[in-house]
Legacy VTK file of the C-alpha trace (Angstrom):
# vtk DataFile Version 3.0
C-alpha trace
ASCII
DATASET POLYDATA
POINTS 157 float
63.108 50.893 80.327
66.487 52.629 79.907
68.294 49.410 80.885
66.160 47.402 78.473
66.984 49.783 75.617
70.693 49.794 76.551
70.701 46.006 76.586
69.034 45.858 73.145
71.515 48.331 71.576
74.439 46.543 73.218
73.243 43.248 71.811
72.896 44.698 68.280
76.358 46.302 68.510
77.873 43.010 69.652
76.191 41.195 66.780
77.460 43.686 64.200
80.992 43.699 65.607
81.156 39.920 65.661
80.428 39.892 61.930
83.645 41.869 61.414
85.762 39.612 63.616
88.103 37.149 61.981
86.276 33.904 61.492
87.317 30.439 62.371
88.877 28.871 59.330
87.269 25.579 58.398
89.460 22.826 57.107
88.694 21.736 53.584
86.876 18.453 53.363
89.003 15.727 51.839
88.633 15.635 48.080
87.091 12.419 46.883
88.583 11.132 43.661
85.999 10.061 41.129
85.996 6.358 40.555
84.734 4.433 37.575
81.398 2.824 38.362
81.660 -0.948 38.557
83.943 -2.732 36.153
86.162 -0.671 33.861
88.461 -1.155 30.910
91.179 1.240 29.787
92.863 0.951 26.399
95.923 2.814 25.156
96.733 2.918 21.461
100.093 4.396 20.487
100.550 4.962 16.778
102.672 6.908 14.317
106.222 8.042 14.621
108.856 7.711 11.928
108.621 3.887 11.892
104.819 3.707 11.786
104.358 2.108 15.205
100.994 0.583 16.172
100.953 -0.622 19.792
97.987 -1.295 22.069
97.497 -2.275 25.672
94.193 -2.909 27.359
93.695 -3.419 31.089
90.440 -4.239 32.820
89.392 -3.974 36.453
89.629 -7.760 36.840
93.373 -7.574 36.080
93.329 -8.870 32.526
96.017 -7.237 30.376
96.240 -7.624 26.609
99.230 -6.084 24.811
99.753 -6.086 21.061
102.374 -4.917 18.593
100.578 -4.915 15.241
103.758 -4.486 13.204
105.341 -7.668 14.578
101.962 -9.375 15.070
102.911 -10.202 18.638
100.110 -10.352 21.186
100.246 -11.261 24.876
97.458 -11.766 27.409
98.173 -12.052 31.115
96.635 -11.418 34.504
98.049 -8.584 36.576
98.488 -8.928 40.342
95.887 -7.107 42.482
98.544 -4.617 43.673
99.153 -3.493 40.085
95.426 -3.104 39.416
95.165 -1.061 42.622
97.982 1.175 41.306
96.175 1.690 37.990
92.698 2.441 39.383
93.400 5.982 40.704
95.115 6.851 37.407
92.067 5.601 35.512
89.794 7.605 37.830
91.663 10.804 36.929
90.855 10.238 33.260
87.224 10.949 34.195
88.253 14.529 35.083
90.112 15.220 31.830
88.506 17.543 29.322
89.407 16.351 25.834
91.262 18.985 23.816
92.663 19.249 20.301
95.187 16.388 20.294
97.375 17.242 17.338
100.120 19.824 17.465
101.069 19.413 13.814
104.135 17.350 14.644
104.708 15.058 11.660
106.775 12.340 13.354
105.149 12.385 16.797
103.404 9.450 18.371
99.649 9.771 18.754
98.217 8.444 22.031
94.535 7.505 22.244
93.263 6.575 25.694
89.804 5.031 25.920
88.024 4.373 29.215
84.843 2.336 29.391
82.970 1.864 32.654
79.469 1.847 34.078
79.610 5.649 33.753
79.921 5.390 29.966
83.008 5.901 27.877
85.626 8.605 27.524
88.292 9.060 24.871
91.251 11.410 25.172
93.935 11.915 22.540
97.322 13.588 22.654
100.593 13.521 20.758
104.192 13.842 21.948
103.935 17.639 21.989
100.595 17.843 23.846
100.870 14.805 26.153
102.396 16.646 29.126
99.451 19.070 29.330
96.732 16.572 28.384
95.996 15.223 31.865
96.697 11.641 30.765
100.512 11.565 30.781
100.816 9.559 34.017
98.393 6.838 32.983
99.963 6.679 29.499
103.415 6.120 31.035
102.085 3.463 33.395
100.278 1.599 30.614
103.347 1.829 28.345
105.484 0.239 31.065
102.991 -2.595 31.518
102.730 -3.095 27.749
106.496 -3.125 27.201
107.032 -5.506 30.109
104.355 -7.857 28.736
105.708 -7.761 25.179
109.318 -7.927 26.340
110.246 -4.947 24.172
110.860 -1.245 24.328
109.725 0.345 21.044
LINES 1 158
157 0 1 2 3 4 5 6 7 8 9 10 11 12 13 14 15 16 17 18 19 20 21 22 23 24 25 26 27 28 29 30 31 32 33 34 35 36 37 38 39 40 41 42 43 44 45 46 47 48 49 50 51 52 53 54 55 56 57 58 59 60 61 62 63 64 65 66 67 68 69 70 71 72 73 74 75 76 77 78 79 80 81 82 83 84 85 86 87 88 89 90 91 92 93 94 95 96 97 98 99 100 101 102 103 104 105 106 107 108 109 110 111 112 113 114 115 116 117 118 119 120 121 122 123 124 125 126 127 128 129 130 131 132 133 134 135 136 137 138 139 140 141 142 143 144 145 146 147 148 149 150 151 152 153 154 155 156
């Protein structure tokens, strides 16, 4: 009986002490980026500035790009290579994580950027201006879409 009781108390002590021991650190599971459901379309509208710019670029998951400069009335439609669409998709997916905030900083001559994403998940719209773009969560995709737009239009506004 004494041995049985000793064994029981030893087992309880071992259990309690093991709870205080440093644990094995688990590796974090890889973070899965959200992805737009099915087909998607992203549209960037850049407006304002001292000259009253109005530029748009729209890219869809099938690679169709439409760029337009409303001031010059120039519009271009082209098909992007699959590698470029693959480069855009993770940027578009990050837009799903952005929480829209107050876009205007009060800057009178700043550009206003409106990014609209439409997919099977619904639609999202995020706005920023030159002063708030860096902290908006959309700066990378805005830069990428501007490059594609300017290359398509053959200009740099």
